C-alpha positions as CSV (number, residue, x, y, z in Angstrom):
1,M,-84.4,-4.2,-175.6
2,S,-81.0,-5.8,-175.1
3,K,-78.5,-3.7,-173.2
4,D,-74.8,-3.4,-173.9
5,L,-73.5,-5.0,-170.7
6,E,-76.1,-7.8,-170.4
7,G,-74.4,-11.0,-169.3
8,I,-71.7,-9.1,-167.4
9,L,-71.6,-9.9,-163.7
10,V,-70.3,-7.3,-161.3
11,V,-69.7,-7.8,-157.6
12,S,-69.0,-4.6,-155.6
13,I,-67.9,-4.3,-152.0
14,E,-68.8,-0.7,-151.8
15,Q,-70.1,2.2,-149.8
16,A,-70.5,6.0,-150.0
17,V,-70.1,7.6,-153.5
18,A,-67.2,6.8,-155.8
19,A,-67.5,3.0,-156.1
20,P,-71.3,3.1,-156.1
21,Y,-71.1,5.7,-159.0
22,L,-69.1,3.2,-161.0
23,S,-71.3,0.2,-160.3
24,S,-74.5,2.1,-160.9
25,R,-73.4,3.2,-164.4
26,L,-72.5,-0.4,-165.2
27,A,-76.0,-1.4,-164.0
28,D,-77.5,1.3,-166.2
29,A,-75.8,-0.3,-169.1
30,G,-77.3,-3.7,-168.3
31,A,-74.7,-5.4,-166.1
32,R,-75.9,-7.5,-163.2
33,V,-74.5,-5.8,-160.1
34,I,-74.4,-7.5,-156.7
35,K,-73.8,-5.0,-154.0
36,I,-72.2,-6.3,-150.8
37,E,-73.2,-4.4,-147.7
38,R,-72.5,-4.6,-144.1
39,H,-75.4,-5.8,-141.9
40,E,-76.0,-2.1,-140.9
41,G,-75.9,-1.2,-144.6
42,D,-73.9,1.2,-146.8
43,F,-73.6,4.2,-144.6
44,A,-74.8,6.4,-147.6
45,R,-78.2,5.0,-146.9
46,K,-78.3,7.3,-143.8
47,Y,-76.6,10.4,-145.2
48,D,-80.0,12.0,-145.2
49,N,-83.7,11.0,-145.3
50,F,-84.9,13.7,-147.7
51,V,-86.3,11.4,-150.5
52,N,-89.5,10.0,-149.0
53,G,-87.3,8.8,-146.1
54,D,-84.5,7.5,-148.3
55,S,-81.1,9.1,-148.8
56,A,-80.7,11.3,-151.9
57,Y,-77.2,9.9,-152.3
58,F,-78.3,6.3,-152.1
59,V,-81.2,6.7,-154.4
60,W,-79.0,8.4,-157.0
61,L,-76.2,5.9,-157.0
62,N,-77.8,2.4,-156.4
63,R,-80.5,1.8,-159.0
64,G,-80.4,-1.5,-160.7
65,K,-78.4,-3.4,-158.0
66,E,-79.0,-6.4,-155.9
67,S,-78.3,-6.1,-152.2
68,I,-76.9,-8.7,-149.9
69,A,-75.6,-8.1,-146.4
70,L,-72.5,-10.2,-145.6
71,D,-70.3,-10.4,-142.5
72,L,-67.0,-10.9,-144.2
73,K,-65.4,-12.0,-141.0
74,D,-67.8,-14.9,-140.9
75,E,-66.4,-17.9,-142.7
76,N,-69.7,-18.9,-144.4
77,D,-70.5,-15.3,-145.6
78,L,-66.9,-14.9,-146.8
79,Q,-67.3,-18.1,-148.8
80,I,-70.5,-16.7,-150.5
81,L,-68.4,-13.7,-151.6
82,K,-65.7,-16.0,-152.9
83,N,-68.3,-18.0,-154.9
84,I,-69.7,-14.8,-156.4
85,I,-66.2,-13.6,-157.4
86,K,-65.5,-16.9,-159.0
87,K,-68.2,-16.3,-161.5
88,S,-67.8,-12.5,-161.9
89,D,-66.4,-10.5,-164.7
90,I,-65.7,-7.4,-162.6
91,L,-64.8,-7.0,-158.9
92,I,-65.0,-3.6,-157.4
93,Q,-63.9,-2.7,-153.8
94,N,-63.4,0.6,-152.0
95,L,-62.3,-0.7,-148.6
96,A,-59.3,0.9,-146.9
97,P,-55.9,-0.2,-148.4
98,G,-55.0,-3.6,-146.9
99,A,-58.6,-4.3,-145.6
100,F,-59.4,-6.6,-148.5
101,E,-56.2,-8.6,-148.0
102,R,-56.9,-8.9,-144.3
103,L,-60.0,-10.9,-145.3
104,G,-57.7,-13.4,-146.9
105,L,-58.4,-12.1,-150.4
106,N,-55.6,-11.1,-152.7
107,L,-56.5,-9.4,-155.9
108,K,-53.5,-10.7,-157.8
109,E,-54.2,-14.2,-156.7
110,L,-57.9,-13.8,-157.7
111,R,-56.8,-12.7,-161.2
112,D,-54.4,-15.6,-161.4
113,N,-57.1,-18.0,-160.5
114,Y,-59.7,-16.3,-162.7
115,P,-57.8,-14.8,-165.7
116,K,-60.8,-13.0,-167.1
117,L,-61.5,-11.1,-163.9
118,I,-61.2,-7.4,-163.9
119,T,-60.5,-5.9,-160.5
120,C,-60.9,-2.3,-159.5
121,S,-59.8,-0.7,-156.3
122,I,-61.0,2.8,-155.4
123,T,-59.1,4.5,-152.5
124,G,-58.5,7.9,-151.1
125,F,-54.8,8.3,-152.0
126,G,-54.0,5.2,-154.0
127,E,-52.4,1.8,-153.3
128,K,-48.8,3.1,-153.0
129,G,-47.1,6.3,-151.8
130,P,-46.6,8.0,-148.4
131,Y,-50.3,8.9,-148.0
132,M,-51.8,5.6,-149.0
133,K,-53.0,4.8,-145.5
134,Q,-54.4,8.2,-144.8
135,K,-58.2,8.5,-144.4
136,A,-59.8,10.5,-147.2
137,Y,-63.2,12.0,-147.8
138,D,-64.3,14.2,-150.6
139,M,-63.7,17.6,-149.0
140,L,-60.4,16.5,-147.6
141,I,-59.2,15.7,-151.1
142,Q,-60.5,19.0,-152.4
143,A,-58.2,20.5,-149.8
144,E,-55.2,18.3,-150.6
145,T,-55.3,18.9,-154.3
146,G,-55.5,22.6,-154.0
147,L,-59.1,22.8,-155.4
148,T,-60.4,24.6,-152.3
149,D,-57.6,27.2,-152.7
150,L,-58.9,27.9,-156.2
151,T,-62.5,27.9,-155.3
152,G,-64.4,30.8,-153.7
153,V,-63.7,34.5,-153.5
154,P,-60.5,36.5,-152.8
155,E,-59.3,36.6,-149.2
156,N,-60.7,39.5,-147.3
157,K,-60.8,40.8,-143.7
158,I,-63.8,38.7,-142.8
159,E,-62.9,35.3,-144.3
160,K,-60.2,33.3,-146.0
161,G,-62.4,33.1,-149.0
162,R,-61.8,29.4,-149.8
163,S,-64.7,27.2,-150.5
164,R,-65.6,23.6,-151.2
165,V,-67.2,22.8,-154.6
166,G,-70.9,22.4,-154.0
167,V,-71.1,18.7,-154.9
168,S,-68.9,15.7,-154.1
169,V,-66.7,16.4,-157.1
170,C,-63.7,14.2,-155.9
171,D,-65.9,11.2,-155.3
172,I,-67.7,11.7,-158.6
173,S,-64.5,12.2,-160.6
174,A,-63.1,9.0,-159.1
175,G,-66.2,7.1,-160.1
176,M,-66.1,8.5,-163.6
177,T,-62.4,7.8,-164.0
178,A,-63.0,4.2,-162.8
179,L,-65.9,3.7,-165.1
180,N,-63.8,4.8,-168.1
181,A,-61.0,2.4,-167.0
182,V,-63.3,-0.6,-166.4
183,L,-65.0,-0.1,-169.8
184,Q,-61.5,0.1,-171.4
185,A,-60.5,-3.1,-169.6
186,L,-63.6,-4.9,-170.9
187,I,-62.6,-3.9,-174.5
188,G,-59.1,-5.0,-173.8
189,R,-60.3,-8.3,-172.5
190,Q,-62.1,-9.0,-175.8
191,K,-58.7,-8.7,-177.5
192,T,-56.5,-10.6,-175.0
193,G,-58.9,-12.8,-173.1
194,R,-57.4,-11.5,-169.8
195,G,-58.6,-9.0,-167.2
196,R,-56.4,-6.5,-165.4
197,H,-56.2,-4.6,-162.2
198,I,-57.4,-0.9,-162.1
199,S,-56.4,1.4,-159.3
200,V,-58.2,4.7,-158.9
201,S,-57.9,7.2,-156.1
202,L,-59.9,10.3,-155.3
203,F,-56.6,12.2,-155.2
204,S,-55.3,11.0,-158.6
205,A,-58.7,11.5,-160.3
206,L,-59.1,15.0,-159.1
207,S,-55.4,15.8,-159.6
208,D,-55.8,15.0,-163.3
209,W,-58.5,17.7,-163.4
210,M,-56.1,20.1,-161.8
211,N,-53.7,19.9,-164.7
212,V,-54.4,23.4,-166.1
213,P,-53.5,25.3,-163.0
214,Y,-50.6,22.9,-162.3
215,L,-49.1,23.5,-165.8
216,Q,-49.6,27.2,-165.6
217,Y,-47.8,27.3,-162.3
218,V,-45.0,24.9,-163.1
219,Y,-44.1,26.3,-166.5
220,S,-44.8,30.0,-166.1
221,N,-44.8,30.5,-162.3
222,K,-48.4,31.8,-162.6
223,E,-50.1,31.2,-159.3
224,P,-53.9,31.0,-159.9
225,K,-56.0,33.2,-157.7
226,R,-59.6,32.8,-156.4
227,C,-61.9,35.1,-158.3
228,G,-65.4,34.1,-157.4
229,I,-67.8,33.9,-160.3
230,R,-65.5,35.2,-162.9
231,H,-62.8,33.7,-165.2
232,P,-59.2,34.2,-164.0
233,T,-57.8,35.0,-167.5
234,I,-60.7,36.1,-169.7
235,T,-62.7,39.4,-169.3
236,P,-65.6,40.0,-169.4
237,Y,-66.5,36.5,-168.2
238,A,-68.4,37.1,-164.9
239,S,-71.7,37.5,-163.3
240,F,-73.7,40.7,-163.3
241,A,-76.8,41.8,-161.4
242,C,-79.7,43.3,-163.4
243,A,-82.4,45.8,-162.5
244,D,-84.8,43.0,-161.3
245,N,-82.0,41.6,-159.0
246,Y,-81.6,38.5,-161.2
247,E,-78.1,37.7,-162.2
248,I,-76.6,36.7,-165.5
249,L,-73.2,35.4,-166.4
250,I,-71.6,36.8,-169.6
251,G,-68.8,35.0,-171.4
252,I,-66.8,36.7,-174.1
253,Q,-64.3,34.3,-175.8
254,N,-62.9,36.3,-178.7
255,E,-62.7,39.8,-180.3
256,R,-65.6,39.3,-182.6
257,E,-67.8,38.6,-179.6
258,W,-66.3,41.5,-177.7
259,F,-67.2,43.9,-180.5
260,N,-70.7,42.5,-180.7
261,F,-71.1,42.8,-176.9
262,C,-70.2,46.5,-177.1
263,K,-72.5,47.0,-180.1
264,F,-75.6,45.1,-179.1
265,V,-75.5,44.8,-175.3
266,L,-73.6,47.9,-174.0
267,E,-74.8,49.8,-177.1
268,E,-71.5,51.7,-177.2
269,E,-69.3,50.5,-180.1
270,T,-66.4,52.8,-179.2
271,I,-65.7,50.9,-176.0
272,A,-64.5,48.0,-178.2
273,S,-61.6,50.0,-179.6
274,N,-60.7,51.9,-176.4
275,E,-57.1,51.1,-175.6
276,M,-58.0,50.0,-172.1
277,F,-60.3,47.3,-173.5
278,C,-59.1,46.6,-177.1
279,S,-57.6,43.1,-176.3
280,N,-58.3,40.5,-173.7
281,N,-55.0,41.2,-172.0
282,A,-55.9,44.9,-171.7
283,R,-59.4,44.0,-170.4
284,V,-57.9,41.7,-167.8
285,I,-55.7,44.5,-166.6
286,N,-58.6,46.9,-166.5
287,T,-61.2,44.5,-165.2
288,N,-62.6,46.7,-162.5
289,K,-63.1,49.7,-164.9
290,L,-64.8,47.5,-167.4
291,E,-67.1,45.8,-164.9
292,D,-68.1,49.2,-163.6
293,I,-69.3,50.1,-167.2
294,I,-71.1,46.8,-167.5
295,N,-72.8,47.0,-164.1
296,R,-74.1,50.5,-164.8
297,K,-75.7,49.3,-168.1
298,F,-77.1,46.1,-166.6
299,K,-78.7,47.9,-163.6
300,K,-80.9,49.7,-166.1
301,H,-82.4,46.6,-167.6
302,T,-84.1,43.4,-166.4
303,R,-82.4,40.1,-167.0
304,D,-84.8,39.2,-169.8
305,Q,-84.0,42.5,-171.5
306,I,-80.3,41.8,-171.3
307,I,-80.8,38.3,-172.7
308,E,-82.6,39.8,-175.7
309,K,-79.6,42.0,-176.4
310,C,-77.2,39.1,-176.0
311,E,-79.3,37.0,-178.4
312,A,-79.2,39.8,-180.9
313,G,-75.4,40.0,-180.7
314,G,-74.8,36.2,-180.5
315,I,-73.3,36.6,-177.0
316,A,-73.0,33.6,-174.8
317,Y,-74.8,33.9,-171.4
318,G,-76.0,31.8,-168.5
319,R,-78.7,32.6,-166.0
320,I,-77.5,32.3,-162.4
321,S,-79.9,29.7,-161.0
322,N,-80.6,28.6,-157.5
323,I,-81.7,25.0,-156.8
324,D,-85.4,25.8,-157.1
325,Q,-84.9,27.4,-160.5
326,F,-82.7,24.5,-161.6
327,S,-85.3,22.0,-160.6
328,K,-87.7,23.6,-163.0
329,H,-85.2,24.2,-165.8
330,P,-86.9,23.5,-169.2
331,Q,-83.8,21.6,-170.4
332,N,-84.0,19.0,-167.7
333,Q,-85.0,15.5,-168.6
334,F,-86.2,13.1,-165.9
335,I,-86.4,9.4,-165.2
336,E,-88.5,7.5,-162.6
337,V,-87.1,4.8,-160.3
338,D,-88.5,2.6,-157.6
339,A,-86.8,3.3,-154.3
340,P,-87.5,1.5,-151.0
341,N,-90.0,4.1,-149.9
342,G,-91.7,4.7,-153.2
343,K,-91.3,6.0,-156.7
344,V,-88.7,8.8,-157.2
345,K,-88.4,11.2,-160.1
346,M,-84.8,12.2,-160.7
347,I,-82.7,13.9,-163.3
348,A,-81.9,11.6,-166.2
349,P,-78.3,10.3,-167.0
350,G,-76.3,12.7,-169.1
351,A,-76.1,10.5,-172.2
352,E,-78.8,9.5,-174.7
353,H,-78.5,6.4,-176.8
354,D,-80.3,6.9,-180.1
355,G,-82.5,9.4,-178.3
356,L,-83.2,7.2,-175.3
357,H,-81.8,7.1,-171.8
358,Q,-80.6,3.8,-170.6
359,Y,-81.0,3.3,-166.9
360,A,-81.9,0.7,-164.3
361,K,-85.1,1.3,-162.3
362,K,-85.0,-0.4,-158.9
363,V,-83.1,0.8,-155.9
364,P,-82.7,-2.1,-153.5
365,E,-83.7,-2.4,-149.9
366,L,-80.9,-3.6,-147.6
367,N,-80.3,-7.3,-148.0
368,S,-83.4,-7.6,-150.2
369,N,-81.8,-10.2,-152.5
370,S,-80.0,-12.3,-149.9
371,E,-82.0,-15.5,-150.2
372,K,-81.7,-15.6,-154.0
373,I,-78.0,-14.8,-154.0
374,R,-77.2,-17.2,-151.2
375,N,-79.0,-20.0,-153.0
376,E,-77.4,-19.2,-156.4
377,F,-73.8,-18.9,-155.0
378,K,-73.8,-21.6,-152.3
379,N,-71.2,-23.5,-154.4
């Protein structure tokens, strides 16, 4: 079956997460992706060895690519890269700011020479500004953007309470932002015949996601507080333990749901009209008192019993899952890819196209396509 990006050639000088996320999704859509690696390989290959000896990060983010190891300080290898770029539709690079230029490659000059070329640079802090040369990794950007200050539990005598988000959210947000921009540039090129330069940073991508707390603070001086597994401005919207020690997260979004929660789950309709709980603002002010009532009720029932009550009242809920429970979640869909050390079953991409997942299947060994690529792009 023909794929949407068949015929599109992508060359990516990449490592780690953000740029590989972008190029892997282009590969899933049918683009040919040539991954340029150092002779020791993308260092994400060695982040761990938990997937049959391969890295979980690398297996997730590199399916469908061709791998060639180039020493870009070597004149012959650099010429191979130049020859690939000459025939490419998209050039991706996530080297440190200035490193690409030090190789004698200028992105603007490349676009002038090849007007249809789309270039994409992914950096930590961007290609301009006072922090542009500062090293940046995912957790560092979580700290710089204020995300760690919003994540975790309130400060106490034992700990500051701050926490990193449990996955590489800054890297992933940058990859997603870059993917959106590259696809937009491809559509734009159909109209104008010209490529463009796209600059995405981990900082700017995650900063966009921080707009709600930013706007709340700047326009109302409301400083968001860490609140653990609960919503900062809606109550009840939190996690509660049940009699069997399983936890459930309850989310009440409006007054109809609040009434039904009292009627079907708490089984005390009068609570809904109590002046301490009769509006969301009142419930937020009296959160501790309300959660005491909910905890007493939930401690008398198993999680499945609470779920039955929620279903009866049309109440939204979520089971608090650990990774073992998530790995067995009945809603999960899976794909199988060929990794260097064997077949790997992984969670499917988030989008279905007419009911089917579109994805590439082979994760490359380091330098596994070198001979083919060198022969093809020797001129």
